[in-house]
N, C-alpha and C positions, 0 to 999 in steps of 0.2 A: 640256179646257176652256180657252178663252182668256179674256183680261181682259174683253172685251166680253160674252161669255156669262155670266161670273161676275157682272158688274154687273147685267145684265138679270135674272138669277135672284134676286139680292139685292133688287132693286127690286120683284120680284113676290112677295116675302115669304119666300123660301127662306133658310135660315141654316145649313144643314148642308153644309159644303164639306170634309169630312174627306179628307185625302190628296191634295188638289188640287196639281198641280205647275205653278207659274208662274215657274219659274227664269228670271231675266234679263228679266222683264216690267216694264212701266212702269205702276204703279198710283198715280201721283201724286195726292194729295188724295182718294183713293177712300174712301168710308164703308162699312166692313164691321163696324161695332160690333155686338156680341152674337152674332157668328158662331161656329160650331164649326169651327175650323181645325186640329183634331187631326192631327198628323203632316203638315201641309201643307208644301210646299217652295217657298221664295221665295229660293233661293240667287242672290246677285248681282242681285236685283231692285231697282227704284227705287220706294221707298215713302215718299218725303218727304211729310210732313203727312197721312199716312193715319190714319183713325180706326179704331182697333182696341180701343176701350174694351169691357171686360167680355167679351172673346173667350176662347174656349178655344184656347190656343196650346200645349198640352201636346205636347212632342216635335216641335214645328214647327221647320223649318230655315230660318234667315235668315242663314246664313254668307255674309259678304261683301256683304250687302245694305246699302242706304242708307235708313234710316228717320228721318233728321233731321227734327225737328219733329213727329214722330208722337205720337199719344196712345194709350198702352197701359194707362191707369189701370184698376185693378180686374180686369185680365186674369188668367187662370189659365195660367201658363206654366212649369209644372214641367218640367225637363229640356229647355227650349228651347235651340236651337243658334243662337248669335249670334257665333261666333268671327270676329274681324276685321271686324265690321259697323260702319257709321258710324251712331251713335245720338246725335248732338249735339242737345241740347235736348229729348230724348224724355221724355215724362211717363210714369213707371211708378208713380205713387202707388197705394199699397195693392195692388200687384200681387203675386201669389204666384209667385215665380221660384226656388223651391228647386232646387238642383243645376243651375241654368242655366249654360251655357257661354258666357262673355263674354270669353274671353281675347283680348287685343290689340284689343279694341273701342275705338272713339273715343266717349267719353261726356261731352264737354265740356258743362257746365251741365245734365246730365240730372237729373231729379227722381225719386228713389227713396224719398221720404219715406213712412214707415210700410209699406214693402214688405218682403216676405220673400225674402231671398237666402241663406238658410242653405245651407251647403256648396256655394255657387256658385263657379265658377272665374272670377275677375276678374284673373288674373295678367297683368302687362304692359298692363293697360287704362289708358287716359288719362281720368281723372275730374276734370279741372281744374274747380274751382268747382261740383262736383256737389252736389246736395242729398240727404243720406243721414240726416237726422235721424230718430230713432226707428226706424231700419231694423234688421231682424233679419239680421245677418251672422254668425251662429253658425257656426263651422267654415269660413267662406269662405276661399278662397285669393286673397289680394290681393298676393301676392309680386311685387315689382318694379313694382307699379302706381304711377301718379302721381296723387295725391290733393291736389295743391297747392290751398290755399284752399278745400277741400271742407268742407261742414258735416256733421259726424258727431255732433253733440250728441245725447246720450242714446241713441246707437246701441248695439246689443248685438254686440260683437266677441269674445265668449267663444270660446276655442280657435281664433281666426282666425290665418291665416298672413299676417304683414305684414313678412316678411323682405325687406330692401332696398327697402321701400316709401317713397316720398317723400310725407311728410305735412306739408311746410313750410307754415306759416301756416294749417293746418287747425284747425277748431273741434271738439274732442273733449270738451267740457265734459259732465260727468256720464255719460260713456260707460262701458259695462261692457267691459273689455278683459282679463277674468280668464283666466289660463292661455293667453294668446296669445303668438305669436312675433314680437317686434319687433326681433330682432337685426339690426344694421346699418341700421335704419330711420333716415330723416332726419326729425327733429322740431324743426327750427329755427323758432322763434317760434310753435310750436304751442300752442294753449290746451288743457291737459289738466285744468283746474281741476275738482276733485271726482270725477275719473275713478277707476274701480276697476281697479287694475293688479296685483292680488294674483297671485302666482305667475307673473308674466309675465316672459319672457326679453327683456331689454333689452341684451344683450351688444353692445358697440360701437355702440349707437344714439347718434345725435347729438342732444343735448338743449340745444344752444346757444340761450339766451334763451327756452326753453320755460317756460310757466306751469304749475307743478306744485303750486300751493297746494291743500291739502286732498285730495291724492291718497293713495290707499291702496296702498302698495308692499310689503305684508306678503309675505314669502317670494319677492319678485321678485329677479331677477338683474340687479343694477346696481351700479356702483361709486360711491364718494364723489367721485371725479374727474368722473364724468359728471354727478352731481347738482350739483356746483359750477358747471357750465356754465349751469344753469337760471336764469331770471330771478326766479322766486319759489318758495320752499319752505315758506311759512307753513302750519302745521297738518298737514303730511304725516306719514303713518305710514311709518316706515322699514322696510326688509326684516326687521330683527330684532324688529319689533313695537313699538318705541319711537316716541314722537312727537318730531319735529324741534324743536329749540330753537335759535333764532338766537344 
């Protein structure tokens, strides 16, 4: 099936395109909302501004594709493959992307608000100014990802891997980061106010001018020297369970 045939069938009311292979094709601005694209293959395809709202993208392959400006809100995309894809400005609001493969993807200003990314692989991804508020990132691998100025307020990062991750200027207010790995992470000028960092590994993390007021660090791995770098420590619970007093 080629692109023209796909569009014609969609316009005729067909929505089942399971396993279709359109690798390398140009589907710029095409509307496929509500389609079943289970295990569809779009490797290296050009899908800028495509409408994939509420689609079934389970196990679909978008490796190396360009979906900049696309709308994938509400889609079911468990195990979707997007390694090395260009996803700048893509809307993933309320999408279910558990165990998605997004390693090395470009996700500048992408919107994942209220999406499910549990156990997803986002290692080495570029998420500058991405919107991840209220996002489920339980167990996600964000190792060496760049989340500079990203909004992760109230996100759930329980058991997430954030080793060597750059979170400079990011917003992590009220985020749940329980039992996560933040070793060697960069948290310069990061807002962690009210975050849950219980049992989190902060070994060699850079906390220079970070906001740590009202953070819970019970049983966390962090040194006094690191905490001394922070901008604010008001009301935090220290690793030994005591409350910080200036």
